[in-house]
C-alpha positions in Angstrom: 0.1 0.0 -0.1 1.1 3.5 -0.6 0.4 6.6 1.5 -1.3 9.2 -0.4 0.8 12.5 -1.1 -1.5 15.0 0.7 -3.4 12.7 2.4 -1.5 11.7 5.7 -2.5 8.4 6.9 -4.5 7.0 4.0 -3.3 5.0 1.9 -4.2 4.1 -2.0 -3.8 0.2 -3.5 -0.7 -0.7 -5.2 -2.4 -0.1 -8.2 -5.5 2.3 -7.9 -8.5 2.4 -9.6 -9.7 5.9 -10.6 -12.7 7.8 -11.8 -12.1 9.8 -14.5 -14.7 13.1 -14.3 -15.5 12.5 -17.7 -17.3 9.5 -16.8 -19.6 11.3 -15.6 -20.6 14.2 -18.4 -22.9 15.7 -19.0 -22.7 16.1 -15.0 -20.6 18.4 -13.9 -17.0 17.6 -11.7 -18.7 17.6 -8.0 -20.2 14.7 -9.3 -17.7 12.9 -10.1 -16.3 12.6 -6.4 -19.7 12.4 -5.2 -19.8 9.1 -7.4 -16.5 8.1 -6.8 -16.8 8.2 -3.0 -20.6 6.4 -3.4 -19.1 3.7 -5.5 -15.9 3.0 -3.7 -13.3 4.3 -6.4 -9.5 5.1 -5.1 -9.8 8.6 -6.4 -10.2 10.7 -9.2 -8.6 11.9 -12.6 -10.0 15.5 -13.0 -10.6 16.1 -17.0 -9.9 19.6 -17.4 -12.3 21.3 -19.5 -14.7 24.5 -19.5 -16.7 23.3 -15.9 -14.8 26.3 -13.9 -14.3 23.6 -10.9 -11.9 21.4 -12.9 -9.2 24.5 -13.0 -9.9 25.3 -9.6 -7.6 24.2 -7.0 -9.3 25.6 -4.1 -12.7 24.2 -5.2 -11.1 20.5 -6.4 -9.4 20.5 -2.9 -12.7 21.4 -1.0 -14.5 18.6 -3.3 -11.4 16.1 -2.0 -11.6 16.8 1.5 -15.6 16.7 1.8 -15.5 13.1 0.3 -12.7 12.2 1.0 -11.4 11.0 -2.7 -7.9 12.2 -3.7 -7.6 13.7 -6.6 -4.5 11.0 -8.2 -4.2 12.4 -11.8 -4.7 15.5 -13.8 -6.2 15.6 -17.9 -4.2 18.5 -19.4 -6.9 20.5 -21.3 -6.1 19.0 -24.8 -9.8 18.6 -26.2 -10.3 20.2 -29.4 -13.2 22.1 -26.8 -10.8 23.0 -24.4 -7.8 25.2 -27.1 -8.8 27.8 -24.9 -9.0 26.9 -21.6 -6.3 28.8 -19.3 -4.6 30.2 -22.3 -4.8 29.5 -26.3 -0.9 28.3 -25.8 -0.4 24.8 -24.9 2.3 25.0 -23.4 0.5 26.8 -21.0 -2.0 24.8 -20.3 0.4 22.1 -19.9 2.4 24.1 -17.3 -1.2 24.8 -15.4 -1.9 21.3 -15.3 1.7 20.4 -14.0 0.9 23.0 -11.2 -2.6 21.8 -10.4 -1.0 18.6 -10.4 1.2 19.8 -7.6 -1.4 21.3 -5.7 -3.7 18.7 -5.3 -1.0 15.7 -4.7 -1.7 14.1 -8.4 1.4 12.1 -9.8 0.3 11.9 -13.2 -0.8 14.2 -16.0 -2.3 12.5 -18.9 -1.5 14.4 -22.2 -2.4 14.3 -25.8 0.3 14.5 -28.5 -0.1 17.7 -30.7 -2.3 18.2 -33.1 -1.3 18.4 -36.9 -2.1 21.9 -37.4 -0.5 23.2 -34.2 3.3 22.8 -35.9 5.3 24.9 -33.7 4.4 23.2 -30.8 4.6 19.7 -32.6 8.3 20.3 -33.6 9.2 21.0 -30.1 6.7 19.0 -28.5 9.6 16.0 -27.2 11.8 18.6 -25.9 9.6 20.8 -24.4 7.6 18.1 -22.4 11.5 16.5 -21.2 11.9 20.2 -20.1 8.5 20.6 -18.2 9.2 17.2 -16.7 12.6 18.9 -15.3 10.8 21.7 -14.1 8.2 19.6 -12.3 9.7 16.3 -11.0 7.0 15.0 -8.8 4.8 15.2 -12.0 4.9 12.4 -14.8 3.6 14.1 -18.2 2.0 10.8 -19.4 1.1 10.8 -23.3 -1.6 9.1 -24.7 -2.0 6.9 -27.9 -4.9 8.1 -30.0 -6.3 6.7 -33.3 -6.3 7.9 -36.8 -9.8 9.2 -38.4 -11.6 7.2 -40.9 -14.1 8.4 -43.4 -14.7 5.6 -45.8 -11.1 3.7 -47.3 -9.5 7.0 -46.6 -7.4 7.4 -43.1 -6.6 11.1 -42.0 -3.9 11.5 -39.0 -4.8 14.7 -36.6 -2.0 14.4 -34.8 2.1 14.7 -34.5 4.3 13.4 -34.8 2.0 10.7 -34.7 -0.9 9.4 -33.3 0.7 6.4 -31.6 3.1 7.8 -28.7 5.2 4.8 -29.4 6.7 5.7 -32.3 8.2 8.7 -31.1 9.6 7.8 -27.6 8.5 9.6 -24.1 9.5 8.8 -20.7 5.2 8.1 -19.8 2.1 6.8 -21.6 -1.1 6.4 -21.3 -2.8 3.7 -22.4 -6.4 3.9 -23.9 -8.3 0.9 -25.1 -11.3 2.8 -26.5 -8.4 5.1 -28.8 -6.8 1.4 -29.3 -10.5 -0.1 -30.8 -10.8 3.1 -32.6 -7.4 2.6 -34.4 -8.3 -1.1 -34.9 -5.0 -2.2 -32.6 -5.0 -4.7 -29.8 -4.4 -3.4 -26.4 -2.0 -5.9 -25.5 0.3 -4.8 -28.5 0.2 -1.1 -27.6 1.2 -2.5 -23.7 4.2 -4.0 -24.6 5.8 -1.6 -27.2 5.3 0.8 -23.8 6.8 -1.5 -21.7 8.3 0.0 -18.3 7.1 3.3 -19.2 3.5 2.1 -19.1 2.1 5.0 -16.3 -1.7 4.9 -16.8 -4.6 3.2 -18.3 -7.6 4.6 -19.6 -10.2 1.5 -19.3 -12.8 1.2 -21.6 -13.7 -0.5 -24.2 -14.8 -0.5 -28.1 -16.0 -2.5 -31.0 -13.7 -1.0 -33.7 -15.9 1.5 -34.8 -14.4 4.9 -36.5 -15.9 6.6 -33.4 -14.1 6.7 -29.7 -16.8 4.7 -28.0 -15.7 4.1 -24.5 -17.6 1.4 -23.3 -17.8 -0.1 -20.4 -15.2 -2.9 -20.3 -15.8 -6.2 -21.1 -18.7 -4.9 -23.6 -16.7 -4.5 -26.7 -13.9 -6.8 -28.2 -10.6 -4.4 -26.7 -8.4 -7.6 -24.2 -9.3 -5.3 -21.1 -9.3 -8.4 -18.6 -5.5 -9.2 -20.3 -4.1 -6.0 -20.0 -5.8 -5.5 -16.4 -4.1 -8.9 -15.5 -0.8 -7.8 -17.3 -0.6 -4.5 -15.4 -1.3 -6.1 -11.7 2.4 -7.8 -12.4 3.6 -4.6 -12.4 5.9 -3.1 -9.4 3.7 -1.8 -6.7 3.3 2.3 -7.7 4.1 2.1 -11.3 0.7 2.2 -12.8 -2.8 4.2 -12.2 -6.4 2.8 -13.7 -8.8 5.4 -14.8 -12.2 4.1 -15.8 -12.8 6.6 -18.9 -16.3 5.3 -19.7 -19.2 7.2 -21.7 -22.4 7.4 -19.8 -23.8 10.1 -21.6 -26.7 8.0 -22.8 -27.5 7.2 -19.2 -31.6 7.9 -18.7 -30.4 8.7 -15.0 -28.0 9.2 -12.2 -29.0 5.3 -11.2 -28.1 4.5 -14.5 -24.9 6.1 -14.4 -23.8 4.6 -11.3 -24.7 1.1 -12.4 -22.3 1.2 -15.3 -19.7 3.3 -13.3 -20.1 0.3 -10.9 -19.9 -2.6 -13.4 -16.5 -1.1 -14.5 -14.9 -0.7 -11.2 -16.2 -4.5 -10.5 -14.5 -5.5 -13.5 -11.1 -3.4 -13.2 -10.4 -5.1 -9.5 -11.6 -8.7 -10.6 -8.4 -8.7 -12.9 -6.2 -6.7 -11.3 -6.7 -9.3 -8.4 -6.4 -11.8 -10.6 -2.1 -11.7 -10.6 -0.6 -10.9 -7.6 1.2 -6.9 -7.7 4.7 -7.2 -7.2 6.7 -4.6 -4.7 9.7 -2.8 -5.9 
């Protein structure tokens, strides 16, 4: 077990299971803390977006204390709809995400590769990310795998240098299984490519459609169980698992919670199927 930074006396499991605040959308950030506490998640991954609470360290600290649920990861504002959150400058957004993580005691910042049209940002991304890592040594910038866009038989890659971060090489990675499905890639192959730099798992599922589905794990075709079992063999403190599940079509809070409870049970079942090693 690992003592939580900023939470004296509290502990997280060797591989904590987090609830991404995106999983309660269209409900706002506070709902993620309420649901995480109700269902027994180990922590929250805050998706920084246009919701002002997601950007506010004091508000997030208050929610964390009220619900006794730590913030263990920050998802930097990298989406199309968050390109002006905090600043139009992508480097400033990453810097602010790192500062937010430090203030909340979260060890991980999830970041997407640059969009292809962000040419200057893309050219400097590898070097700049390394520089930020040195400036914020308590934070891991875990670069997430994305996916190409498909239109009929045509394929368009909207990311640079690549949608697959292992094609470039970074100090830490986020493996997103729903994105693997959209890319028609087996998550086990990408996990192997990430190796000991695997830091964060976005657990969701997909069926191989061109869209990013983020299904409840086990409802698609990705090898979610096998990936979780493999993660359970990693040294304690190496990796986090964050449920990133699309519940937008849930007809009620009860249905949303049922999907997220099923997701949590699935994660814990397969994480427990292989012993976690200690350093």
